C-alpha positions, 0 to 999 in steps of 0.5 A: 279455362282449364283445357286451354291452360293445359293445352298451352302448358303441354307443348312447353313442357314437352319442348323443355324435356326434349331440350334436356335430352338434346343437351344430354346427347350433346354433352355426351358427344363432347365428353368423348373428346377428353375420353379419347385423349385420356385413353391415348395418353393412358396407353403409354403410362405405367400402371404397375402400382395397380398390379402391386396393390390391386385393393389399394389401387381400387380404393384410390380410384373409387375415392376419386371417381365418387368424389368427382361424381359428387362434385358434378352432381353438386353443380348439375345446373351450372357451367362448372358441372360441365367442366367437371364432367369433362375432367371426369371423362378425361380421367376415365379415359386415362383409366382405360389405359391398362385394359387397352394395353392388354388389348393392344398386346394381342395380334388382333387387339385393334380390331377387338377395340373397334368391335367393342366400340361399334357394339357399344355404339349400336347398343347405345343407339338401340336402348336410347331409342327404346327409352325415348319412344316406349310408352311403358312406365319404367320408373319401377325398374330403379329398385331392380337396377340399384340392387343389380348394381350393388350385387355386381360391385360386391362381386367385383370387389370379391374377385379382386381377391379370388381372381376367378376367370369364370366370375370375371366373365359373369361380371362382364356380362352382368355389367353389359346387361345392367348398363344397357338397361340403365341407358334405356331407363335414364333416357326414359326418365328424361323424356318423362320429366323425371330428370331435368338436368342434362348434366346429371343425365349425361353423367349417368349415361356416360358411365353406362357407355363406359362400363358397356365398352369395357365389358364388351372388350373384355369378353371379346378379348377372352373369346376372340383374342389372338394370343399367338 
């Protein structure tokens, strides 16, 4: 009896995990719409208040960011979580405004934005494919990734005061690498059944895609920006 029960159970379990993964990708795709809308609006807004008080601006943004993340996680199994996710991604699109304004001030800014977007898409597809197909157990990476995120956040806060170009470049490289690994890790968690909420999975992957895009764009602006 036990083998029969196991064989009947496994396909159902696999289907459930694949459904979570499909819904994760669907919500990610949907989330790009408010992100783009927010980014288009953000490019026409003034963010002078952030330049006047970078630390207070950073604290305010982090408060809203983590408040929305907390609300989404509290509603990770309900429709409300989807609406909160869409509101969150609209806000994140708005926050792209200052970076996109700087990029568009360059002669080749549009091309750099397109390159960053294309690079982000290529890395996402690659890391997601690895996470979905690898047989290795990646659960042990969680501690390493968590430590890496803390180190980068501390360094980012420090650079609000230091304004070191070299540190900014290191942070961009670090966030790009960490985000790529987190995409792979999160997809693997869904495939292995470690994450059963597509809303939570989409939220985690969205944040990594966002960080990856902004990091690549900053690197491209520094090394390939045409300021003449």
